[in-house]
C-alpha positions in Angstrom: -48.6 64.4 60.5 -46.5 67.4 59.6 -44.0 65.2 57.7 -46.9 63.6 55.7 -48.2 67.1 54.9 -44.8 68.1 53.6 -44.6 65.0 51.3 -48.1 65.6 50.0 -47.3 69.3 49.5 -44.2 68.5 47.5 -46.1 66.1 45.3 -48.9 68.5 44.9 -46.8 71.3 43.5 -45.4 69.0 40.8 -46.2 69.8 37.2 -46.5 66.1 36.4 -50.2 65.3 35.8 -49.9 61.8 37.2 -48.4 63.1 40.5 -51.2 65.7 40.7 -53.8 62.9 40.5 -51.8 61.0 43.2 -51.8 64.0 45.6 -55.5 64.6 45.2 -56.1 61.0 46.3 -53.6 61.3 49.2 -55.0 64.7 50.4 -58.7 63.9 50.2 -58.9 62.0 53.5 -56.8 64.7 55.3 -59.1 67.4 54.0 -62.2 65.4 54.9 -60.9 64.9 58.4 -60.0 68.6 58.8 -63.5 69.6 57.7 -65.2 67.3 60.2 -63.2 68.8 63.0 -63.8 72.4 61.8 -67.5 71.8 61.6 -67.5 70.8 65.3 -65.3 73.6 66.5 -65.7 76.6 64.2 -68.3 79.0 63.1 -70.6 77.4 60.4 -70.4 80.5 58.1 -66.6 80.4 58.1 -66.5 76.7 57.4 -69.1 76.9 54.7 -67.1 79.6 52.9 -63.8 77.6 53.1 -65.6 74.5 51.8 -67.1 76.4 48.8 -63.7 77.7 47.9 -62.0 74.3 48.3 -64.5 72.8 46.0 -63.3 75.2 43.3 -60.0 73.2 43.3 -56.6 74.6 42.5 -55.8 75.6 46.1 -52.5 74.8 47.7 -53.9 75.5 51.2 -55.4 73.0 53.6 -58.9 73.7 55.1 -57.4 74.3 58.5 -55.0 76.9 57.0 -57.8 78.7 55.2 -59.9 78.9 58.4 -56.9 80.5 60.1 -56.7 83.0 57.3 -60.4 83.6 57.7 -60.2 84.5 61.4 -57.0 86.5 60.9 -58.7 88.8 58.3 -61.8 89.0 60.5 -59.8 90.2 63.4 -58.5 93.2 61.4 -61.8 94.3 60.0 -62.1 97.3 62.3 -58.6 98.5 61.8 -57.6 101.2 59.3 -55.5 100.2 56.3 -55.7 98.2 53.1 -55.4 94.4 52.5 -52.7 92.7 50.4 -51.6 89.3 49.3 -48.2 88.4 47.7 -48.3 85.1 45.9 -51.9 84.9 44.5 -51.7 81.7 42.4 -55.2 80.8 41.4 -56.9 83.4 43.6 -58.5 81.1 46.1 -57.1 82.7 49.2 -57.7 86.1 47.6 -61.4 85.3 47.3 -61.5 84.3 51.0 -59.8 87.6 52.0 -62.3 89.6 49.9 -65.3 87.7 51.2 -64.4 88.2 54.8 -63.5 91.9 54.4 -65.3 93.3 51.4 -64.9 97.0 51.9 -61.2 97.6 52.0 -58.9 97.9 49.0 -57.3 94.6 48.2 -53.9 94.6 46.5 -52.8 91.3 44.8 -49.2 90.7 43.7 -47.9 87.9 41.6 -45.5 87.3 38.7 -48.2 85.2 37.1 -45.2 83.5 35.4 -44.4 81.2 38.3 -41.6 81.4 40.9 -38.5 83.7 40.6 -35.2 81.8 40.5 -34.7 80.0 43.8 -31.4 80.3 45.8 -29.4 77.9 47.9 -31.6 78.9 50.8 -34.7 77.2 49.2 -36.3 73.8 48.9 -34.5 71.8 46.2 -37.9 70.8 44.6 -38.5 74.4 43.4 -37.5 75.7 40.1 -37.9 79.0 38.2 -41.4 79.5 36.7 -42.9 76.7 38.7 -46.6 77.3 39.7 -47.2 79.6 36.8 -50.8 80.6 36.2 -52.6 82.9 33.8 -53.6 86.3 35.1 -56.7 86.3 32.9 -58.0 83.2 34.6 -57.5 84.7 38.1 -59.2 88.0 37.1 -62.1 85.9 35.7 -62.4 83.9 39.0 -62.5 87.2 41.0 -64.6 89.2 38.5 -67.6 89.5 40.8 -65.7 91.2 43.5 -65.0 95.0 43.8 -62.0 97.1 44.7 -59.3 94.5 43.8 -56.0 95.7 42.3 -53.7 93.4 40.4 -49.9 93.9 40.1 -48.2 91.8 37.5 -44.4 91.2 38.0 -41.8 90.6 40.6 -42.4 92.0 44.0 -41.3 94.6 45.3 -40.6 96.2 41.9 -44.4 96.2 41.4 -45.1 97.9 44.8 -44.4 101.5 43.9 -48.2 102.4 43.5 -48.8 101.4 47.2 -45.7 102.9 48.8 -47.8 105.5 50.6 -50.5 103.1 51.8 -50.9 101.4 55.2 -52.1 97.9 55.8 -54.2 96.1 58.4 -53.7 92.6 56.9 -51.2 91.0 54.6 -50.9 87.4 53.4 -47.6 85.9 52.0 -47.5 82.7 50.0 -44.3 83.2 48.1 -42.4 79.9 48.9 -38.9 81.4 48.6 -36.4 82.9 51.1 -35.6 86.1 49.2 -39.2 86.7 48.2 -40.4 86.3 51.8 -37.6 88.7 53.0 -38.6 91.3 50.4 -42.3 91.1 51.6 -41.3 91.6 55.2 -39.0 94.6 54.4 -41.8 96.3 52.4 -44.8 95.6 54.5 -43.5 95.7 58.1 -43.1 99.5 58.3 -46.5 100.0 56.6 -48.5 97.8 59.0 -50.9 99.6 61.4 -50.8 98.8 65.1 -52.4 95.4 65.7 -52.2 94.7 62.0 -51.6 91.0 61.0 -49.0 89.5 58.7 -49.6 85.8 58.0 -47.4 83.5 55.9 -48.0 80.1 54.4 -45.2 77.4 54.6 -43.3 78.7 57.6 -42.9 75.3 59.0 -42.7 73.4 55.7 -40.1 75.5 53.8 -36.7 76.3 55.4 -36.2 79.4 53.3 -39.5 81.0 54.4 -38.7 80.2 58.1 -35.2 81.6 57.8 -36.5 84.8 56.3 -38.9 85.4 59.2 -36.5 84.4 61.9 -33.8 86.7 60.4 -36.0 89.7 60.0 -37.6 89.6 63.4 -34.5 88.7 65.5 -34.1 92.4 66.4 -37.8 93.4 66.4 -40.2 93.7 69.3 -42.7 91.3 67.7 -42.6 87.6 67.9 -43.1 85.1 65.1 -46.0 82.8 66.2 -45.9 79.4 64.6 -49.4 78.0 64.1 -50.6 74.4 64.2 -50.6 74.2 60.4 -47.7 75.3 58.2 -48.4 79.0 58.8 -46.9 81.7 61.1 -48.4 84.9 62.2 -47.0 88.3 63.3 -49.1 91.0 65.0 -47.6 94.5 64.7 -47.0 96.1 68.1 
């Protein structure tokens, strides 16, 4: 199953429109099956929100991954600290974060010009500027939500305005080794106790996994691999 998801994911991030159609056809039964299981096992309000966001399209996350994101954000609602996401793409996961925790400041970081240049640590299917999306379209998508701050450019060069902030929840979806490592270096010392960092693609992309494993090898916290592609770290 995990191998099949990797194949679908690789096709799905292609810029070829024919391959994009193919991945929609391949992924539909997987998403349908995940939603049926979620409806049995998970809170209806949570599943309904994920389903509404998935219907908007342009999401690179599976329903099961979005539900994990939902409950991770929910678990940090009572903690002090802001929310952040690095790797916003079309804003689908940002909307989920905002819906679950509407009162905290949400900081969204992305180049909005696609990926930075990959290195030898990264998946060979990536190339510079892949997954580019227009900032204006993301702002329009999230226009009905308050207290959202956008930072255009390469992280962490864009992070100076939040250097003095603390965080209860951060979501990484940056795909590349160096980008993931920079996220961890910046946010780890700014996380509050019991704050959560969650990353997409830990089990799918070797560069992402290597960054987490390297960074936490001398830390007290453990990297917890989830049943999907994600991993989670809870600040001790």
